[in-house]
C-alpha positions as CSV (number, residue, x, y, z in Angstrom):
1,M,-5.0,-4.6,3.2
2,S,-2.8,-4.2,0.1
3,D,0.9,-5.1,-0.1
4,K,3.4,-2.3,-0.3
5,M,5.0,-2.6,-3.7
6,A,8.8,-2.3,-4.0
7,I,10.7,-2.1,-7.3
8,G,13.0,-5.0,-7.8
9,E,11.7,-7.1,-4.9
10,V,9.6,-10.3,-5.0
11,S,5.9,-9.9,-4.2
12,K,2.7,-11.8,-4.7
13,P,1.9,-12.5,-8.4
14,R,1.3,-9.1,-10.0
15,F,-1.3,-8.0,-12.5
16,E,0.1,-6.0,-15.4
17,F,-0.9,-3.5,-18.1
18,R,1.7,-3.0,-20.8
19,T,1.5,-1.7,-24.3
20,F,3.8,-1.1,-27.3
21,G,3.8,1.5,-30.1
22,Q,5.6,4.4,-31.7
23,D,4.8,7.2,-29.3
24,F,3.9,7.3,-25.6
25,S,5.6,10.6,-24.8
26,A,2.5,12.2,-23.2
27,P,1.6,9.4,-20.8
28,A,5.3,8.9,-20.1
29,A,5.7,12.6,-19.1
30,R,2.7,12.3,-16.8
31,M,4.0,9.1,-15.3
32,A,7.3,10.9,-14.5
33,R,5.5,13.8,-12.9
34,L,3.2,11.7,-10.8
35,S,5.9,9.3,-9.6
36,V,7.1,9.3,-6.0
37,P,10.9,9.0,-5.6
38,V,12.3,5.6,-6.6
39,P,15.6,3.9,-5.9
40,E,18.4,5.3,-8.1
41,K,19.2,1.8,-9.5
42,V,15.9,1.9,-11.4
43,W,16.0,5.4,-12.7
44,E,17.5,4.1,-15.9
45,R,18.4,0.6,-16.9
46,H,19.9,-1.1,-19.9
47,S,19.7,-4.8,-20.8
48,K,20.1,-7.2,-23.7
49,E,17.9,-10.3,-23.8
50,I,16.9,-13.0,-26.2
51,Y,13.2,-13.9,-26.4
52,I,12.3,-17.3,-27.9
53,L,9.1,-17.0,-29.9
54,S,6.9,-20.0,-30.8
55,R,4.2,-20.0,-33.5
56,T,2.1,-22.4,-31.3
57,N,2.5,-20.7,-27.9
58,D,1.1,-17.5,-26.5
59,V,0.9,-18.5,-22.8
60,N,4.6,-19.1,-21.8
61,N,7.0,-16.2,-22.0
62,T,10.6,-17.5,-22.5
63,K,13.6,-15.3,-22.5
64,I,17.4,-15.5,-21.8
65,R,19.1,-12.7,-19.9
66,D,22.6,-12.8,-18.4
67,G,23.0,-16.3,-19.7
68,K,20.1,-17.6,-17.8
69,M,16.7,-18.9,-19.0
70,D,13.5,-17.5,-17.5
71,I,10.1,-18.8,-18.3
72,K,6.9,-17.1,-17.0
73,T,3.4,-18.6,-17.6
74,Y,0.1,-16.8,-18.2
75,V,-2.4,-17.3,-15.3
76,Q,-5.5,-15.2,-16.0
77,T,-6.9,-11.9,-17.2
78,I,-9.0,-9.8,-14.9
79,D,-10.5,-6.5,-16.1
80,G,-8.1,-6.5,-19.0
81,L,-5.0,-6.9,-16.8
82,E,-2.8,-10.0,-17.2
83,Q,-1.3,-12.1,-14.4
84,W,1.9,-14.1,-15.0
85,N,3.7,-16.5,-12.7
86,P,7.3,-17.8,-12.8
87,L,7.4,-21.3,-14.4
88,M,11.1,-22.1,-14.3
89,K,14.6,-20.6,-14.2
90,G,17.6,-22.4,-15.7
91,E,21.2,-21.9,-16.3
92,F,23.5,-22.8,-19.2
93,P,24.9,-25.3,-19.8
94,I,21.4,-26.8,-19.5
95,S,20.6,-30.5,-19.3
96,A,18.8,-32.4,-22.0
97,A,16.4,-33.7,-19.4
98,Q,15.4,-30.1,-18.4
99,L,14.9,-29.2,-22.1
100,E,12.7,-32.3,-22.6
101,T,10.6,-31.9,-19.4
102,E,10.3,-28.1,-19.0
103,V,11.6,-26.0,-21.8
104,F,10.3,-27.5,-25.0
105,P,6.9,-28.3,-23.5
106,A,6.6,-24.6,-22.7
107,F,7.1,-23.8,-26.4
108,K,4.3,-26.3,-27.3
109,V,6.1,-27.6,-30.3
110,D,7.4,-31.0,-31.5
111,M,10.4,-32.1,-29.5
112,P,13.6,-32.1,-31.5
113,T,16.1,-35.0,-31.2
114,L,18.7,-34.3,-28.5
115,T,22.0,-36.1,-28.8
116,Q,23.9,-34.5,-26.0
117,E,23.6,-34.7,-22.2
118,T,24.0,-30.9,-21.8
119,Y,23.8,-27.9,-24.1
120,T,25.5,-24.5,-24.0
121,L,23.6,-21.3,-24.8
122,D,25.0,-21.3,-28.3
123,E,24.1,-24.9,-28.9
124,F,20.6,-24.3,-27.6
125,L,20.2,-21.4,-29.9
126,C,21.3,-23.6,-32.8
127,I,18.4,-25.9,-32.0
128,I,16.0,-23.0,-31.8
129,N,17.1,-21.5,-35.1
130,S,16.8,-24.9,-36.9
131,H,13.2,-25.5,-35.6
132,P,10.5,-24.5,-38.0
133,D,8.1,-23.2,-35.3
134,L,10.6,-21.3,-33.2
135,Q,12.5,-18.0,-33.5
136,A,15.1,-16.3,-31.3
137,V,14.7,-12.5,-31.2
138,N,17.4,-10.1,-29.9
139,V,15.8,-7.5,-27.6
140,V,17.6,-4.5,-26.3
141,K,15.9,-2.5,-23.5
142,H,16.4,1.0,-22.3
143,R,14.0,1.5,-19.4
144,F,13.1,4.3,-17.0
145,G,11.4,3.3,-13.7
146,Y,8.7,5.1,-11.7
147,M,6.1,4.4,-8.9
148,V,2.6,5.8,-9.3
149,N,-0.3,5.0,-7.0
150,N,1.8,2.2,-5.5
151,T,2.2,0.6,-8.9
152,I,5.5,-0.2,-10.4
153,C,5.7,1.7,-13.7
154,E,8.2,2.1,-16.5
155,Y,8.6,3.7,-19.9
156,G,11.1,2.0,-22.2
157,E,12.6,2.3,-25.6
158,V,13.2,-1.2,-27.0
159,L,14.8,-2.8,-30.1
160,F,13.3,-6.1,-31.5
161,N,16.0,-7.3,-33.9
162,G,16.9,-3.6,-34.4
163,A,13.3,-2.4,-34.9
164,K,12.8,0.5,-32.5
165,I,9.5,0.9,-30.6
166,C,8.3,2.2,-27.2
167,T,6.7,0.5,-24.3
168,I,5.0,1.7,-21.1
169,N,3.5,-0.3,-18.2
170,S,2.0,-0.4,-14.8
171,E,1.9,-3.4,-12.5
172,S,0.8,-4.3,-9.0
173,T,-0.9,-6.9,-6.9
174,E,-3.8,-4.5,-6.7
175,I,-6.0,-4.2,-9.8
176,E,-7.7,-0.9,-8.7
177,D,-4.3,0.8,-8.3
178,I,-3.4,0.0,-11.9
179,K,-6.7,1.2,-13.2
180,K,-6.3,4.5,-11.3
181,T,-2.8,4.9,-12.8
182,L,-3.9,4.2,-16.3
183,T,-6.7,6.8,-16.1
184,E,-4.4,9.4,-14.6
185,V,-1.6,9.0,-17.2
186,G,-4.0,8.6,-20.2
187,L,-3.7,4.9,-21.0
188,N,-7.1,3.6,-20.0
189,Q,-8.3,3.3,-23.6
190,V,-5.1,1.7,-25.0
191,E,-4.7,-2.0,-25.9
192,N,-2.9,-4.2,-23.4
193,I,-0.1,-5.9,-25.4
194,N,2.5,-8.1,-23.7
195,Y,6.0,-8.8,-24.9
196,L,5.1,-12.0,-26.6
197,Q,2.4,-10.4,-28.6
198,A,4.4,-7.3,-29.4
199,I,7.4,-9.2,-30.7
200,K,5.2,-11.5,-32.8
201,R,3.5,-8.4,-34.4
202,V,6.8,-6.8,-35.2
203,I,8.4,-9.9,-36.8
204,G,5.3,-10.8,-38.7
205,M,4.3,-13.9,-36.7
206,I,1.0,-12.2,-36.0
207,N,-0.7,-9.9,-38.5
208,Q,-1.8,-7.1,-36.2
209,P,-0.5,-3.6,-35.6
210,L,0.8,-2.2,-32.3
211,A,-1.2,0.3,-30.2
212,N,0.0,3.3,-32.3
């Protein structure tokens, strides 16, 4: 028996389809039409985040939102859908010990020399910006939430360091529900691109185009 999905609530680890490009107006319109009613708090959301990109890491997704660090790690891909699990959450000021044992190992880069016991967000970003294999990217999200076939969906307009693109996704604990949704909204032949990959393509860290 499948779990009942609820937007904004913790569930079993979910599988996700997401993609990025210039125009998803048609599938976004179908997603809105097919959606059941969703809580008003997810009708439309705005957020500003900082993603930390590493040239040597594609399996740990590190971002900072509301002054807190959030790291998710890639688990597996089944039928083209990716599963990610929480790895750590941290608050600033953050200890040097946590940077050494959890944060920089997630980046898979050489450990910089740390001379303080704790670091503020600005001090941490200075370390990131001075590291040759790391780059902080400012991400602004304007998202619209839906629920189709018991999958949590969204269409979003996002800025990566000011570059405007679109994203659309469907996620659930149940793979078949996502597949059904992708077919119904017209995304079943579109490449699955996660945030790490999309940002790297936009900033030139990966030489590949987006989905359209």
